[in-house]
N, C-alpha and C positions, 0 to 999 in steps of 0.2 A: 498513448498508454505507456509505451517504452520509455518514454521520458519522465513520466511520473513514477514508474517503478524503479526507476535508476537508484534514487536516493535509498530505498529500502534494500536494493540488491548489494549496493556499496558500503553501506553503512553496518558495521559488524559489532555493535555495542551488545553487550550482555542483556539478555532479557529472560523472563521466566520462560517463554516459549514462543519460537518463531513458527509462524503458520506455513508449512512447506507448500509447494507449489500444486501437489496433488490435491490437498484440503482445500486450498484457495478455488482450483478450478472446480471441484466438486461443489462447493458451497456458493460458487458464483460472487465470489468476495469483490470482484472487479465491478460487477453491476451494484452490488451493495455500497461500494464506494462512491460510485457516481449518483446514487440516490440521496446518499448524506452530504455529498460534497456541495458546500455553499461557501468555499473558499474564494478569495478575492485575488489570489496571487499564485503564480505557478510554484513558488517556494512553499506556499500554504498546502497545495495539492500534494506536493511531494512528501511533505512531513505528516499530512493527514493519512495518506496510503500507508506510510511507514507504520505509524500507530495502530491500524488496524491488521496489519499482519504481523505485529509483534505485542504479544500480552506481557505486560511488565510485571516486575516483582509487586509493584504496588501501583494502581492506576493513576496516573497524573491527573485525570480530570476529577478524581474524588475530592482533591485538594483544592480545585478551582470551582467547585460547585457554586459558591457564594459569588466568585468573579462572574459567572455565566448569568447568574439572576441579574446580577446589578447591570450587566452589559444590555440584558434583553429590555431593561426599563429606561436606559438612557439614550436616547435617540441622538443627542449632540454627539455622544462618544461614537456611535454606530456610524454616522456620517463621516467624521473625521478619520476614523480607522480605515474604511473602505475606501476613501478617497485616496489615503496614501498607499495601501496595499495594492490598489489597482496599478500603481506604476510599476509593479513587478508581475504584472499579468501578461506576459507576452512569451513567446516560445524561445528567444533567447535567454530568459530567466531560468529556464530548465538546466541551463549549461553551468550555472554558478557553483553548483555543489562539485560537479567533476572538476572545474578549475581548482576549487579549494582542495579537493581530496587527491589530487595528481601528484606525482613525486617528481620534483624538479632537480635537475643537474646544472648548478650555475656554471657561468664561464670560468675557465682558469684565470688566475691572477694575472699571468703575462698577457692574456688576451685583454683583459680589463685594462691593465697599463697601456697597452697599444691603443686601444679605443680612447682612453683618456688624452694620449699624445696627440692623436688624430683629431680630436675634438679642438684642440689649441693651435695647431699648425696652420689651418687656413686662416685664421684670425692674425696669426703671427705674421704671414706672408703678406696678407692684405696691408698691414701696417706697415712692413718694410717696402712696400711698393710705394705707398703714399710718401714715405720719407725720401726714397732714392729715385722714384719714378724709372726703375730699371724693368724692362720687359721681361728678364730672367724671372722675376719673382711672380710675374703674372703667369707665366709658363709653369712655374711650379705650382702656383695657386691652382691652375686648370687641374694638374696632375691629382692634387691632393683631393680638391672636390670631387674630382672621378673616382677615385679611390673609396672616398666616403659614400658616394652614390652607390656603389658596388655593394659595399658593407650594409647601407641602408635598405637596398631591396633583397639582399639575402635574409637580412633580420625581417623585413617586410612579410616574406614568406611564413616566417614563425608567427608574427604578430597578427596575420591573417586568420591564422587558426583560432584565435583568441580575441579576434576583433568583435565577436557577438557577447562574448561571456565577460570581458574585463570592463565594459561600459556598465554591465549589469551588477558586477560585484561593487562598483562604486555606488550604484545606486542602492544596493543591499544597505551599505555602511552609511550613506545619506539618510536613507528612511529611518533606519534604526535609531540614529542620532535624534532624529524629530520624535520619534515614538516614546523615547524614554524621558522626554521632556512633559509628557502627558502622565501625570500622577497614576492614573487608573492603570496605564499599561506597564509602567515601570515596575510596579509591583508583582507582575508575572515573574520576572527574573531580576532581582534586585541587582545582582552582581554583574549585570550587562554593561553598566557605565564604565567600570574598570576594563572590560575587555575590550570596548571601543575605544578607551584611551591608548590602549596599546596597539591599536590599528591605526592611529592618525597618520602615522609616517606613510603607511601604505596608501591610504586613501587620497593624499597629496599627489602621490605618484601615479595614482590610477588615474587622476584629472588628465594627465598630459595625453591619454589615449581617447580622450572623449570629444576630439575635433570631427565629429560626425554631422556631415550636412548633405542635403539633397541638393544637385546641382540644378537648381530651378532657375538660375539667372546667371549673366555674364558675371556680374558682381561676386557672386560666391564662387564662380570657377576661379576668378582671379585670386580671392581671399584664400581659397583651398591651395592655389600654387604658390602663393607666398609663404604659407604655413608649411608645405612640403619642403620648399627650399631652405627654410629655417632649420627644420629637422635634419636634413642631409648636411647642411654646412657644420652644424654642431654635433652631429651624430647623436641625436638626441634618443631616438627609438632603441638602438641596440643596447644602449647603457641603461636607459630606463627600464626596458624591458626585463633586463638581467636583474635590475635592483628590485622589481616588482616581484619577479619569481622567488628571490631570496627572502623578501618579506613574507610573502604568502607562506613559504616553507617554515618560516620560524614562528610566524603567528597562525599556524594551522588550528590549533586548539582554540585560540580566541575566535578566529573566523567561524569555526564550526559552532562556537556558542551563540554567535550572532545569527548566524543560519536557523539554529533551532529556536532561537527567541522570535524571530520573524515568523518561522514556521508554525510554533505553538500557538502565538497571538492569533494568526490567521486561523488555525484550527479552532481554538476556543470559541471564536465569533461564528464559524462555520456550525459548530455543534448548536450553539444557541439559536442559529437560524433553522438549522434542520430540524429541530425538535417541535418547531412551530408548525412545521407542514405535515407532522406525521398525526395519524388518526388519534392515536393516543400512545403513551409510553410511561415507563417509570423508571426510577432509580434503582438498580439492583441492591438487594439486602444481603449482607453476609451473617446477619446475626442468628438466623434460624439453622444454619449448616455447621454448628460446632460439634454436634454429635452424629447422630446417624442419617440425618436428611442430606441428600446429595442436591437436589432441586426440588423446587416448590414454584411451580408456575400456575398463574391464573389469568385466563383470557390471553394467552399468548398466541401471537399471529406472525406470518413471513411478511417482512415488508416489501417484498419484491412482487407478492400475490396482489392484484387488485380485488378489492373487497373480500380480502381472505377471512376465511371462517376461522375464528378463534378455537383454542383447546387448552383445557386445563389439565394438569397431572402433577403427581407427587412421587417423587423417586427417593427411597430411603436405602435399604440393604439390598436391593434388587435391581437388575437391568430389566430392559424392555425388548420383546418380540414384538414387532408391528407388522400385522398381516392384513391382507385385503387384496382385492381383484387390481387390476391395471386401471389406473386412473381414479382410483378410490381416494389417493391422497397419502399414501404411507411414506413415499419418497419424500413428498414436499414436507410432511412432519418431520422427517428425519433431518433435512435440511433446515427447517425452522429451529430445531433444538440447537444444531450446530452454529447457525449465525447468531442467535441470541446469546449462546454462551461466549463467543468470541467478542461481539460488540459490547457485551455487558461489562467484560473484563478489560476492554481496551478504551471504548469511549464513555464509559458508565452510563450506558442506554439499554434498555431492555424494551422490546416490542411487546409488552404486555401490561396489565393493570397491577400485577404484583409478580415478582419474581426474587427468589433467594437462590443461591448457588454456593457450592465449595469450589474453592479455586482450582482450576484443573486444564490440563492441556488438550487440544483438541486433534485428533486424526481421524481420516475418512477413507473408506473404500467405496465409493458410491457410483462410479463410472470409470470403466476401464476399457482402454482399446488394444487389439493386436497391433504388432509392430512388425510388418512384412520386412522392411528393411534390417532389422536386426534378428529376423528369424524367430520371433517370440509370438506364440499362439495368445489367443485370448486368455485361456486357462493359465499358462505360463505367467502371462502378465498380472492374473489376480494372485497367483502364488508368492510372485516376488514382492508385490506391494504389501500382501498380507503379512509377509515374514518381516518387513521394515517394521509394521505397526507392532506385531508381537514382541520384536527387540525392544522398540522404543516404550512401550508400556508395561514393562515387568515391574517397574518401581513408580511410585508416586502416584499421583491423582491425574486419571485421564478420562476424557469423553471419547468414546469409539463409536463412530458412525459407518454402518455397513448396509449394503443394499444388494440382496439376491447373491449372497456368498457363495463363490464357486459356481457359478451359474455356467460357466464354459464347461461343464463336464456332466457325466450321467446322473440321473436321479439317485440312484443307490449310494454311489460314491459321494455325491455332492451333499446329501444329508448326513452321512457318516462324518465326512470332513469338517462340515459346518458343524455339527454337534460337538465335535472334537475340540474345535478351535475357539467355540463360543464358551465352553466349560473352563478352558484354559485361560481365556481373558478374564473371566470372572473370578479366578482364584485370587487375584489382586483386589482386595476389596475396596481399594482406593479407584477401581476403575467402574465407569458407568457405561455400559453398552446399550446402544438402540440400534437393533438390527431388523430391517424391513427384510420380509421374506414372503414367498407364497407356500412355503412349505409347512403346512399345519403339523406334519408328522413331528416337527421339532418341538411343538407345545409340550407334550408330555415327557418328552427325552431331557428337558432343560428346565423344567418345573421348579427345581430346588434353587435356581439362581435367576431365573426370568419370569417376568410378569408379561402374559399376552395382552396386547392391545389390539382392537380390531377396527377397520374401517370396513364399512358396508356400503352396498350398492342397494337400490331398489327397483322394480319394474312394474309399473302401474300404467294402465292404459297405453300398451305398447311403447312406453316411454322409458329410457334409463336414465336415473337420477342418482346424485350422490350427495349425502349431508355433508361429508368431511369432518364428521365428529369421530372421536375415539370412544370405543366401548370395551368394557371387560368382557362382553357377551359375545360370543361369535354368531355369525349370520347362518342359520342351519340350511338356508335354502341353496338350491344348486343354480345359482345365477349365472355362472359362467356359461353353461349348457344352454340355459333359457335366452342368453343373450345371442347365441346362434340362431336361435329361433326369430328372434326380435329382428335380426338382420337378414331375414328370408333365407336362411340356408335350406336345403331339401330336407322335408319331414323326416325322411329315412335316416340322414344323419344325424338329427336331432334325436330320435328315438334309439337309434343304436348307442348312442353316447349315454343317453339315460339309462338304458338297460345294463350297461358295464358299470356305471356308478352305483346301481342298485344292487349289483351282484358282488361289488368289491367290499 
């Protein structure tokens, strides 16, 4: 997974919003990625992951819906594309982007001139020996070859670091050249042929480092030995490697274009394949959110929950307090909203029958851990994360997902602090807050800015059940205490608890 994430972490292109690590972990975005990932190459995986973590100014997939539909109907194109992309489906292909993105310092000019001279000296000495038959030239030739051998194997230590990535970069360029000859693929990025033309010189030099073979027979060992001697004699690797690095540095922009072309192409086919496997989905609609509507969802579900119960809701000028007992579904509902908002804006997919939304950034505080090494308590970790969210959401449109805010402290201060923070977040009318909580005391305190949504449980025939449907009506039964009885708590405990709730 670290190799897949590497492209996202190193690529700093501007976008509308980068999903931070806290939110990605809260919403299990890595698992959502694996669910949707139908890519055929390592490059495609890296690109798709980056797309999920970066909400763009304008979704690329909106412009490619026609392409995705045509691809879904074109079996011949599917087979051809998958066959080509499969050639980049190996661990070494994850190293292509680090190779492109790395900063290279070429050899100094005098070093290059020395290498050039050492390329010619063995040939010159060998020629002089044949002309004069003097043993001195053989001795000098031996010294020259020894010197070249030392330089060659010092360079070999450097080339060994790139022995996996250089052949894969060659494959990337070669496959891109094949793909642009397919009209349906070329239209994805019409400017790619020009970028490829500018990398032709690099591709030829990369081919020098493709003499990779398994020593499965004596003949191959002999062939490898001849090739290695040839490289030493003419000092091919040090000079060739330096030229490659110079050309990578000069052609960085073009190489990134080619990388993104392969990545986008693979991601598009992946989305087409992933949609086929979903129970149902819709293309998100922005037309209903021009005025006061923030979100309108019909039969929305969470893609990671098997046989997930769907829910519908409408968000206008107010946010939501989501209440219910443990296991009733309130945290899953909160995550469902966040996942759908992100995937709708990145991949143009919503896990619903209808979904309209206003473009927004997404932040969450759903799961926090104390940090013993840094001396941070659970409550302090909550406070610090919440401060980040407050700072980031003072301007613009934001979806803010919260679960049991300030649960690391006592009841009185928790409710007071939560009320103050939730009121403050709602002051920016561009914000929509979905806050899951057990604290029903917050409902009247926040009624001007928040609509309560309830998840309820039912106990029937000594069995606990949940319907996982939101309701605007609270459950008036004291089910939390009835659950104690259901699990055979002593009756004295149950009655004492019921008496306290009756008297409170």
